[in-house]
SEZA-931305 format. One record per residue: residue number from 1; x, y, z of N, C-alpha, C in turn; residue in one letter. Coordinates in nm, 4 decimals. Example, Ala and Ser with C-alpha at 12.3 -4.5 7.8 and 13.67 -1.06 7.14 Angstrom:
<recs>
<rec><seq>1</seq><n_x>1.3190</n_x><n_y>-0.5690</n_y><n_z>0.7800</n_z><ca_x>1.2300</ca_x><ca_y>-0.4500</ca_y><ca_z>0.7800</ca_z><c_x>1.3200</c_x><c_y>-0.3300</c_y><c_z>0.7800</c_z><type>A</type></rec>
<rec><seq>2</seq><n_x>1.2850</n_x><n_y>-0.2250</n_y><n_z>0.7080</n_z><ca_x>1.3670</ca_x><ca_y>-0.1060</ca_y><ca_z>0.7140</ca_z><c_x>1.2900</c_x><c_y>0.0030</c_y><c_z>0.7870</c_z><type>S</type></rec>
</recs>
This chain:
<recs>
<rec><seq>1</seq><n_x>-5.8766</n_x><n_y>1.8863</n_y><n_z>-8.4806</n_z><ca_x>-5.8743</ca_x><ca_y>1.7297</ca_y><ca_z>-8.4856</ca_z><c_x>-5.7273</c_x><c_y>1.7140</c_y><c_z>-8.4243</c_z><type>M</type></rec>
<rec><seq>2</seq><n_x>-5.6144</n_x><n_y>1.7784</n_y><n_z>-8.5061</n_z><ca_x>-5.5131</ca_x><ca_y>1.7766</ca_y><ca_z>-8.4739</ca_z><c_x>-5.4590</c_x><c_y>1.7711</c_y><c_z>-8.3145</c_z><type>F</type></rec>
<rec><seq>3</seq><n_x>-5.5320</n_x><n_y>1.8689</n_y><n_z>-8.2596</n_z><ca_x>-5.5023</ca_x><ca_y>1.9009</ca_y><ca_z>-8.1212</ca_z><c_x>-5.5458</c_x><c_y>1.7622</c_y><c_z>-8.0447</c_z><type>W</type></rec>
<rec><seq>4</seq><n_x>-5.6559</n_x><n_y>1.7044</n_y><n_z>-8.0634</n_z><ca_x>-5.6741</ca_x><ca_y>1.5604</ca_y><ca_z>-8.0116</ca_z><c_x>-5.5668</c_x><c_y>1.4615</c_y><c_z>-8.0467</c_z><type>L</type></rec>
<rec><seq>5</seq><n_x>-5.5192</n_x><n_y>1.4465</n_y><n_z>-8.1543</n_z><ca_x>-5.4093</ca_x><ca_y>1.3610</ca_y><ca_z>-8.1876</ca_z><c_x>-5.2744</c_x><c_y>1.3863</c_y><c_z>-8.1170</c_z><type>R</type></rec>
<rec><seq>6</seq><n_x>-5.2711</n_x><n_y>1.5343</n_y><n_z>-8.0787</n_z><ca_x>-5.1398</ca_x><ca_y>1.5546</ca_y><ca_z>-8.0028</ca_z><c_x>-5.1561</c_x><c_y>1.5137</c_y><c_z>-7.8534</c_z><type>E</type></rec>
<rec><seq>7</seq><n_x>-5.2772</n_x><n_y>1.5546</n_y><n_z>-7.8101</n_z><ca_x>-5.3216</ca_x><ca_y>1.5190</ca_y><ca_z>-7.6549</ca_z><c_x>-5.3082</c_x><c_y>1.3606</c_y><c_z>-7.6257</c_z><type>V</type></rec>
<rec><seq>8</seq><n_x>-5.3330</n_x><n_y>1.2955</n_y><n_z>-7.7522</n_z><ca_x>-5.3345</ca_x><ca_y>1.1506</ca_y><ca_z>-7.7115</ca_z><c_x>-5.1997</c_x><c_y>1.1029</c_y><c_z>-7.7207</c_z><type>M</type></rec>
<rec><seq>9</seq><n_x>-5.1477</n_x><n_y>1.1696</n_y><n_z>-7.8169</n_z><ca_x>-5.0019</ca_x><ca_y>1.1365</ca_y><ca_z>-7.8507</ca_z><c_x>-4.8889</c_x><c_y>1.1571</c_y><c_z>-7.7080</c_z><type>G</type></rec>
<rec><seq>10</seq><n_x>-4.9256</n_x><n_y>1.2644</n_y><n_z>-7.6375</n_z><ca_x>-4.8857</ca_x><ca_y>1.3029</ca_y><ca_z>-7.5381</ca_z><c_x>-4.9018</c_x><c_y>1.2016</c_y><c_z>-7.4104</c_z><type>W</type></rec>
<rec><seq>11</seq><n_x>-5.0254</n_x><n_y>1.1723</n_y><n_z>-7.3989</n_z><ca_x>-5.1115</ca_x><ca_y>1.0484</ca_y><ca_z>-7.2933</ca_z><c_x>-5.0015</c_x><c_y>0.9549</c_y><c_z>-7.3256</c_z><type>A</type></rec>
<rec><seq>12</seq><n_x>-5.0138</n_x><n_y>0.8794</n_y><n_z>-7.4486</n_z><ca_x>-4.9529</ca_x><ca_y>0.7643</ca_y><ca_z>-7.4658</ca_z><c_x>-4.7986</c_x><c_y>0.7571</c_y><c_z>-7.4343</c_z><type>L</type></rec>
<rec><seq>13</seq><n_x>-4.7157</n_x><n_y>0.8741</n_y><n_z>-7.4496</n_z><ca_x>-4.5957</ca_x><ca_y>0.9033</ca_y><ca_z>-7.4040</ca_z><c_x>-4.5573</c_x><c_y>0.8996</c_y><c_z>-7.2372</c_z><type>V</type></rec>
<rec><seq>14</seq><n_x>-4.6785</n_x><n_y>0.9435</n_y><n_z>-7.1913</n_z><ca_x>-4.6910</ca_x><ca_y>0.9218</ca_y><ca_z>-7.0430</ca_z><c_x>-4.7179</c_x><c_y>0.8061</c_y><c_z>-6.9884</c_z><type>A</type></rec>
<rec><seq>15</seq><n_x>-4.7745</n_x><n_y>0.7432</n_y><n_z>-7.0618</n_z><ca_x>-4.8055</ca_x><ca_y>0.5990</ca_y><ca_z>-7.0362</ca_z><c_x>-4.7061</c_x><c_y>0.4995</c_y><c_z>-7.0323</c_z><type>I</type></rec>
<rec><seq>16</seq><n_x>-4.6471</n_x><n_y>0.5157</n_y><n_z>-7.1484</n_z><ca_x>-4.5292</ca_x><ca_y>0.4492</ca_y><ca_z>-7.1906</ca_z><c_x>-4.4052</c_x><c_y>0.4500</c_y><c_z>-7.0998</c_z><type>S</type></rec>
<rec><seq>17</seq><n_x>-4.3823</n_x><n_y>0.5892</n_y><n_z>-7.0334</n_z><ca_x>-4.2895</ca_x><ca_y>0.6006</ca_y><ca_z>-6.9195</ca_z><c_x>-4.3361</c_x><c_y>0.5304</c_y><c_z>-6.8030</c_z><type>L</type></rec>
<rec><seq>18</seq><n_x>-4.4563</n_x><n_y>0.5549</n_y><n_z>-6.7691</n_z><ca_x>-4.4955</ca_x><ca_y>0.4453</ca_y><ca_z>-6.6689</ca_z><c_x>-4.4710</c_x><c_y>0.3211</c_y><c_z>-6.6685</c_z><type>I</type></rec>
<rec><seq>19</seq><n_x>-4.5069</n_x><n_y>0.2675</n_y><n_z>-6.7705</n_z><ca_x>-4.4983</ca_x><ca_y>0.1241</ca_y><ca_z>-6.7857</ca_z><c_x>-4.3387</c_x><c_y>0.0653</c_y><c_z>-6.8120</c_z><type>V</type></rec>
<rec><seq>20</seq><n_x>-4.2873</n_x><n_y>0.1703</n_y><n_z>-6.8622</n_z><ca_x>-4.1034</ca_x><ca_y>0.1543</ca_y><ca_z>-6.8621</ca_z><c_x>-4.0750</c_x><c_y>0.1392</c_y><c_z>-6.7252</c_z><type>L</type></rec>
<rec><seq>21</seq><n_x>-4.1187</n_x><n_y>0.2049</n_y><n_z>-6.6272</n_z><ca_x>-4.0729</ca_x><ca_y>0.1767</ca_y><ca_z>-6.4804</ca_z><c_x>-4.1170</c_x><c_y>0.0765</c_y><c_z>-6.4236</c_z><type>R</type></rec>
<rec><seq>22</seq><n_x>-4.2255</n_x><n_y>0.0409</n_y><n_z>-6.4487</n_z><ca_x>-4.2897</ca_x><ca_y>-0.1032</ca_y><ca_z>-6.3745</ca_z><c_x>-4.1939</c_x><c_y>-0.1814</c_y><c_z>-6.4605</c_z><type>V</type></rec>
<rec><seq>23</seq><n_x>-4.1693</n_x><n_y>-0.1870</n_y><n_z>-6.5655</n_z><ca_x>-4.0497</ca_x><ca_y>-0.3156</ca_y><ca_z>-6.6238</ca_z><c_x>-3.9323</c_x><c_y>-0.3175</c_y><c_z>-6.5503</c_z><type>G</type></rec>
<rec><seq>24</seq><n_x>-3.9140</n_x><n_y>-0.1887</n_y><n_z>-6.5499</n_z><ca_x>-3.7462</ca_x><ca_y>-0.1698</ca_y><ca_z>-6.4465</ca_z><c_x>-3.7585</c_x><c_y>-0.2398</c_y><c_z>-6.3355</c_z><type>M</type></rec>
<rec><seq>25</seq><n_x>-3.8717</n_x><n_y>-0.1785</n_y><n_z>-6.2644</n_z><ca_x>-3.9018</ca_x><ca_y>-0.2358</ca_y><ca_z>-6.1270</ca_z><c_x>-3.8873</c_x><c_y>-0.3980</c_y><c_z>-6.1284</c_z><type>N</type></rec>
<rec><seq>26</seq><n_x>-3.9397</n_x><n_y>-0.4513</n_y><n_z>-6.2248</n_z><ca_x>-3.9572</ca_x><ca_y>-0.6163</ca_y><ca_z>-6.2506</ca_z><c_x>-3.8135</c_x><c_y>-0.6391</c_y><c_z>-6.2082</c_z><type>F</type></rec>
<rec><seq>27</seq><n_x>-3.7163</n_x><n_y>-0.6028</n_y><n_z>-6.3325</n_z><ca_x>-3.5704</ca_x><ca_y>-0.6452</ca_y><ca_z>-6.3288</ca_z><c_x>-3.4858</c_x><c_y>-0.6078</c_y><c_z>-6.2570</c_z><type>A</type></rec>
<rec><seq>28</seq><n_x>-3.5036</n_x><n_y>-0.4761</n_y><n_z>-6.1807</n_z><ca_x>-3.4290</ca_x><ca_y>-0.4579</ca_y><ca_z>-6.0638</ca_z><c_x>-3.4436</c_x><c_y>-0.4943</c_y><c_z>-5.9131</c_z><type>M</type></rec>
<rec><seq>29</seq><n_x>-3.5602</n_x><n_y>-0.5767</n_y><n_z>-5.9062</n_z><ca_x>-3.6079</ca_x><ca_y>-0.6448</ca_y><ca_z>-5.7865</ca_z><c_x>-3.4554</c_x><c_y>-0.7418</c_y><c_z>-5.7122</c_z><type>N</type></rec>
<rec><seq>30</seq><n_x>-3.4596</n_x><n_y>-0.6752</n_y><n_z>-5.6453</n_z><ca_x>-3.3014</ca_x><ca_y>-0.7382</ca_y><ca_z>-5.5601</ca_z><c_x>-3.3520</c_x><c_y>-0.8990</c_y><c_z>-5.5085</c_z><type>T</type></rec>
<rec><seq>31</seq><n_x>-3.4749</n_x><n_y>-0.9345</n_y><n_z>-5.4473</n_z><ca_x>-3.4736</ca_x><ca_y>-1.0181</ca_y><ca_z>-5.4018</ca_z><c_x>-3.5259</c_x><c_y>-1.1368</c_y><c_z>-5.5096</c_z><type>T</type></rec>
<rec><seq>32</seq><n_x>-3.6017</n_x><n_y>-1.1147</n_y><n_z>-5.6003</n_z><ca_x>-3.6780</ca_x><ca_y>-1.1942</ca_y><ca_z>-5.7329</ca_z><c_x>-3.6763</c_x><c_y>-1.1452</c_y><c_z>-5.8246</c_z><type>E</type></rec>
<rec><seq>33</seq><n_x>-3.5516</n_x><n_y>-1.1309</n_y><n_z>-5.9061</n_z><ca_x>-3.5740</ca_x><ca_y>-1.0565</ca_y><ca_z>-6.0525</ca_z><c_x>-3.6575</c_x><c_y>-1.1427</c_y><c_z>-6.1749</c_z><type>P</type></rec>
<rec><seq>34</seq><n_x>-3.7390</n_x><n_y>-1.0592</n_y><n_z>-6.1951</n_z><ca_x>-3.8094</ca_x><ca_y>-1.1162</ca_y><ca_z>-6.3289</ca_z><c_x>-3.7756</c_x><c_y>-1.0717</c_y><c_z>-6.4445</c_z><type>K</type></rec>
<rec><seq>35</seq><n_x>-3.6864</n_x><n_y>-1.1302</n_y><n_z>-6.5124</n_z><ca_x>-3.6200</ca_x><ca_y>-1.1008</ca_y><ca_z>-6.6354</ca_z><c_x>-3.6895</c_x><c_y>-1.0884</c_y><c_z>-6.7411</c_z><type>I</type></rec>
<rec><seq>36</seq><n_x>-3.7611</n_x><n_y>-1.2065</n_y><n_z>-6.7579</n_z><ca_x>-3.8523</ca_x><ca_y>-1.2392</ca_y><ca_z>-6.8648</ca_z><c_x>-3.9806</c_x><c_y>-1.1638</c_y><c_z>-6.8908</c_z><type>V</type></rec>
<rec><seq>37</seq><n_x>-4.0333</n_x><n_y>-1.1480</n_y><n_z>-6.7780</n_z><ca_x>-4.1604</ca_x><ca_y>-1.0523</ca_y><ca_z>-6.7556</ca_z><c_x>-4.1154</c_x><c_y>-0.9141</c_y><c_z>-6.8053</c_z><type>E</type></rec>
<rec><seq>38</seq><n_x>-3.9924</n_x><n_y>-0.8832</n_y><n_z>-6.7261</n_z><ca_x>-3.9695</ca_x><ca_y>-0.7287</ca_y><ca_z>-6.7872</ca_z><c_x>-3.9403</c_x><c_y>-0.7108</c_y><c_z>-6.9049</c_z><type>A</type></rec>
<rec><seq>39</seq><n_x>-3.8771</n_x><n_y>-0.7886</n_y><n_z>-6.9853</n_z><ca_x>-3.8299</ca_x><ca_y>-0.7850</ca_y><ca_z>-7.0988</ca_z><c_x>-3.9855</c_x><c_y>-0.7554</c_y><c_z>-7.1864</c_z><type>S</type></rec>
<rec><seq>40</seq><n_x>-4.0855</n_x><n_y>-0.8201</n_y><n_z>-7.1518</n_z><ca_x>-4.2142</ca_x><ca_y>-0.8104</ca_y><ca_z>-7.2424</ca_z><c_x>-4.2729</c_x><c_y>-0.7015</c_y><c_z>-7.2123</c_z><type>V</type></rec>
<rec><seq>41</seq><n_x>-4.2797</n_x><n_y>-0.6506</n_y><n_z>-7.0818</n_z><ca_x>-4.3410</ca_x><ca_y>-0.5286</ca_y><ca_z>-7.0407</ca_z><c_x>-4.2583</c_x><c_y>-0.4188</c_y><c_z>-7.1227</c_z><type>V</type></rec>
<rec><seq>42</seq><n_x>-4.1425</n_x><n_y>-0.4188</n_y><n_z>-7.1138</n_z><ca_x>-4.0645</ca_x><ca_y>-0.3365</ca_y><ca_z>-7.2000</ca_z><c_x>-4.0553</c_x><c_y>-0.3083</c_y><c_z>-7.3307</c_z><type>L</type></rec>
<rec><seq>43</seq><n_x>-4.0790</n_x><n_y>-0.4391</n_y><n_z>-7.3720</n_z><ca_x>-4.1162</ca_x><ca_y>-0.4268</ca_y><ca_z>-7.5258</ca_z><c_x>-4.2378</c_x><c_y>-0.3573</c_y><c_z>-7.5629</c_z><type>F</type></rec>
<rec><seq>44</seq><n_x>-4.3801</n_x><n_y>-0.3898</n_y><n_z>-7.4869</n_z><ca_x>-4.4879</ca_x><ca_y>-0.3453</ca_y><ca_z>-7.4892</ca_z><c_x>-4.4934</c_x><c_y>-0.1847</c_y><c_z>-7.4736</c_z><type>A</type></rec>
<rec><seq>45</seq><n_x>-4.3840</n_x><n_y>-0.1388</n_y><n_z>-7.3877</n_z><ca_x>-4.3719</ca_x><ca_y>0.0000</ca_y><ca_z>-7.3369</ca_z><c_x>-4.3052</c_x><c_y>0.0663</c_y><c_z>-7.4530</c_z><type>A</type></rec>
<rec><seq>46</seq><n_x>-4.2231</n_x><n_y>-0.0076</n_y><n_z>-7.5382</n_z><ca_x>-4.1465</ca_x><ca_y>0.0912</ca_y><ca_z>-7.6398</ca_z><c_x>-4.2549</c_x><c_y>0.1007</c_y><c_z>-7.7575</c_z><type>M</type></rec>
<rec><seq>47</seq><n_x>-4.3252</n_x><n_y>-0.0236</n_y><n_z>-7.7557</n_z><ca_x>-4.4498</ca_x><ca_y>-0.0117</ca_y><ca_z>-7.8771</ca_z><c_x>-4.5161</c_x><c_y>0.1313</c_y><c_z>-7.8526</c_z><type>G</type></rec>
<rec><seq>48</seq><n_x>-4.5969</n_x><n_y>0.1375</n_y><n_z>-7.7240</n_z><ca_x>-4.6399</ca_x><ca_y>0.2310</ca_y><ca_z>-7.6858</ca_z><c_x>-4.5878</c_x><c_y>0.3903</c_y><c_z>-7.7218</c_z><type>V</type></rec>
<rec><seq>49</seq><n_x>-4.4604</n_x><n_y>0.3825</n_y><n_z>-7.6765</n_z><ca_x>-4.3684</ca_x><ca_y>0.5218</ca_y><ca_z>-7.7086</ca_z><c_x>-4.3728</c_x><c_y>0.5468</c_y><c_z>-7.8110</c_z><type>L</type></rec>
<rec><seq>50</seq><n_x>-4.3529</n_x><n_y>0.4525</n_y><n_z>-7.9220</n_z><ca_x>-4.3438</ca_x><ca_y>0.4744</ca_y><ca_z>-8.0815</ca_z><c_x>-4.4756</c_x><c_y>0.5086</c_y><c_z>-8.1296</c_z><type>R</type></rec>
<rec><seq>51</seq><n_x>-4.5989</n_x><n_y>0.4572</n_y><n_z>-8.0868</n_z><ca_x>-4.7267</ca_x><ca_y>0.5155</ca_y><ca_z>-8.1308</ca_z><c_x>-4.7561</c_x><c_y>0.6286</c_y><c_z>-8.0734</c_z><type>A</type></rec>
<rec><seq>52</seq><n_x>-4.6992</n_x><n_y>0.6868</n_y><n_z>-7.9299</n_z><ca_x>-4.7088</ca_x><ca_y>0.8436</ca_y><ca_z>-7.9142</ca_z><c_x>-4.6456</c_x><c_y>0.9198</c_y><c_z>-7.9913</c_z><type>G</type></rec>
<rec><seq>53</seq><n_x>-4.5225</n_x><n_y>0.9117</n_y><n_z>-8.0339</n_z><ca_x>-4.4713</ca_x><ca_y>0.9760</ca_y><ca_z>-8.1074</ca_z><c_x>-4.4976</c_x><c_y>1.0083</c_y><c_z>-8.2211</c_z><type>I</type></rec>
<rec><seq>54</seq><n_x>-4.5544</n_x><n_y>0.8763</n_y><n_z>-8.2733</n_z><ca_x>-4.5999</ca_x><ca_y>0.8963</ca_y><ca_z>-8.4078</ca_z><c_x>-4.7281</c_x><c_y>0.9905</c_y><c_z>-8.4148</c_z><type>L</type></rec>
<rec><seq>55</seq><n_x>-4.8065</n_x><n_y>0.9559</n_y><n_z>-8.3109</n_z><ca_x>-4.9116</ca_x><ca_y>1.0718</ca_y><ca_z>-8.3064</ca_z><c_x>-4.8940</c_x><c_y>1.2327</c_y><c_z>-8.2920</c_z><type>L</type></rec>
<rec><seq>56</seq><n_x>-4.7753</n_x><n_y>1.2386</n_y><n_z>-8.2177</n_z><ca_x>-4.7329</ca_x><ca_y>1.3777</ca_y><ca_z>-8.1941</ca_z><c_x>-4.6612</c_x><c_y>1.4154</c_y><c_z>-8.3283</c_z><type>I</type></rec>
<rec><seq>57</seq><n_x>-4.5795</n_x><n_y>1.3509</n_y><n_z>-8.3940</n_z><ca_x>-4.5381</ca_x><ca_y>1.3851</ca_y><ca_z>-8.5233</ca_z><c_x>-4.6405</c_x><c_y>1.4134</c_y><c_z>-8.6366</c_z><type>R</type></rec>
<rec><seq>58</seq><n_x>-4.7640</n_x><n_y>1.3341</n_y><n_z>-8.6457</n_z><ca_x>-4.8830</ca_x><ca_y>1.3463</ca_y><ca_z>-8.7507</ca_z><c_x>-4.9183</c_x><c_y>1.4879</c_y><c_z>-8.6866</c_z><type>I</type></rec>
<rec><seq>59</seq><n_x>-4.9629</n_x><n_y>1.5082</n_y><n_z>-8.5935</n_z><ca_x>-5.0665</ca_x><ca_y>1.6437</ca_y><ca_z>-8.5554</ca_z><c_x>-4.9594</c_x><c_y>1.7157</c_y><c_z>-8.5835</c_z><type>S</type></rec>
<rec><seq>60</seq><n_x>-4.7933</n_x><n_y>1.7594</n_y><n_z>-8.5287</n_z><ca_x>-4.7391</ca_x><ca_y>1.8816</ca_y><ca_z>-8.5623</ca_z><c_x>-4.7327</c_x><c_y>1.8981</c_y><c_z>-8.7442</c_z><type>T</type></rec>
<rec><seq>61</seq><n_x>-4.7343</n_x><n_y>1.7999</n_y><n_z>-8.8215</n_z><ca_x>-4.7088</ca_x><ca_y>1.8061</ca_y><ca_z>-8.9659</ca_z><c_x>-4.8559</c_x><c_y>1.8528</c_y><c_z>-9.0154</c_z><type>A</type></rec>
<rec><seq>62</seq><n_x>-4.9484</n_x><n_y>1.8214</n_y><n_z>-8.9252</n_z><ca_x>-5.1069</ca_x><ca_y>1.8759</ca_y><ca_z>-8.9862</ca_z><c_x>-5.1124</c_x><c_y>2.0214</c_y><c_z>-8.9506</c_z><type>A</type></rec>
<rec><seq>63</seq><n_x>-5.0421</n_x><n_y>2.0317</n_y><n_z>-8.8521</n_z><ca_x>-5.0429</ca_x><ca_y>2.2012</ca_y><ca_z>-8.7800</ca_z><c_x>-4.9915</c_x><c_y>2.2772</c_y><c_z>-8.8966</c_z><type>R</type></rec>
<rec><seq>64</seq><n_x>-4.8433</n_x><n_y>2.2401</n_y><n_z>-8.9345</n_z><ca_x>-4.7658</ca_x><ca_y>2.3113</ca_y><ca_z>-9.0189</ca_z><c_x>-4.8446</c_x><c_y>2.3134</c_y><c_z>-9.1620</c_z><type>I</type></rec>
<rec><seq>65</seq><n_x>-4.9001</n_x><n_y>2.2085</n_y><n_z>-9.2084</n_z><ca_x>-4.9360</ca_x><ca_y>2.2337</ca_y><ca_z>-9.3393</ca_z><c_x>-5.1022</c_x><c_y>2.3213</c_y><c_z>-9.3307</c_z><type>C</type></rec>
<rec><seq>66</seq><n_x>-5.1551</n_x><n_y>2.3246</n_y><n_z>-9.2255</n_z><ca_x>-5.2856</ca_x><ca_y>2.4050</ca_y><ca_z>-9.1872</ca_z><c_x>-5.2167</c_x><c_y>2.5386</c_y><c_z>-9.1918</c_z><type>R</type></rec>
<rec><seq>67</seq><n_x>-5.1095</n_x><n_y>2.5745</n_y><n_z>-9.1522</n_z><ca_x>-5.0606</ca_x><ca_y>2.7313</ca_y><ca_z>-9.1462</ca_z><c_x>-4.9991</c_x><c_y>2.7780</c_y><c_z>-9.2831</c_z><type>I</type></rec>
<rec><seq>68</seq><n_x>-4.9464</n_x><n_y>2.6737</n_y><n_z>-9.3292</n_z><ca_x>-4.8959</ca_x><ca_y>2.6758</ca_y><ca_z>-9.4881</ca_z><c_x>-5.0124</c_x><c_y>2.7338</c_y><c_z>-9.5666</c_z><type>D</type></rec>
<rec><seq>69</seq><n_x>-5.1309</n_x><n_y>2.6563</n_y><n_z>-9.5403</n_z><ca_x>-5.2127</ca_x><ca_y>2.6598</ca_y><ca_z>-9.6330</ca_z><c_x>-5.2983</c_x><c_y>2.7836</c_y><c_z>-9.6298</c_z><type>R</type></rec>
<rec><seq>70</seq><n_x>-5.3135</n_x><n_y>2.8332</n_y><n_z>-9.4825</n_z><ca_x>-5.3965</ca_x><ca_y>2.9666</ca_y><ca_z>-9.4848</ca_z><c_x>-5.2919</c_x><c_y>3.0794</c_y><c_z>-9.4939</c_z><type>E</type></rec>
<rec><seq>71</seq><n_x>-5.1543</n_x><n_y>3.0890</n_y><n_z>-9.5280</n_z><ca_x>-5.0439</ca_x><ca_y>3.1580</ca_y><ca_z>-9.5596</ca_z><c_x>-5.0717</c_x><c_y>3.1973</c_y><c_z>-9.7011</c_z><type>S</type></rec>
<rec><seq>72</seq><n_x>-5.0846</n_x><n_y>3.0976</n_y><n_z>-9.7891</n_z><ca_x>-5.1030</ca_x><ca_y>3.0783</ca_y><ca_z>-9.9306</ca_z><c_x>-5.2373</c_x><c_y>3.1557</c_y><c_z>-9.9697</c_z><type>E</type></rec>
<rec><seq>73</seq><n_x>-5.3534</n_x><n_y>3.1225</n_y><n_z>-9.9061</n_z><ca_x>-5.4569</ca_x><ca_y>3.1483</ca_y><ca_z>-9.9208</ca_z><c_x>-5.4865</c_x><c_y>3.3426</c_y><c_z>-9.9159</c_z><type>S</type></rec>
<rec><seq>74</seq><n_x>-5.4116</n_x><n_y>3.3613</n_y><n_z>-9.8169</n_z><ca_x>-5.3988</ca_x><ca_y>3.5084</ca_y><ca_z>-9.7785</ca_z><c_x>-5.3240</c_x><c_y>3.5682</c_y><c_z>-9.8927</c_z><type>K</type></rec>
<rec><seq>75</seq><n_x>-5.1880</n_x><n_y>3.5028</n_y><n_z>-9.9189</n_z><ca_x>-5.0936</ca_x><ca_y>3.5864</ca_y><ca_z>-9.9952</ca_z><c_x>-5.0962</c_x><c_y>3.5619</c_y><c_z>-10.1516</c_z><type>G</type></rec>
</recs>
């Protein structure tokens, strides 16, 4: 189960990087910069990034606990 969390976490991190790039394109447009739209998109991307990192942390902790439990049962 933790592998699914980790894969989804990395997918969310990748999606957030793409959304961050879109937001930066909004802000860096030289002809017509859209600062308000860029700030909304960047705020959403940061939320998605936090969720992805949280899923990666949870799956890593689950994996460590599983390894520790297996080593206790063998020893």
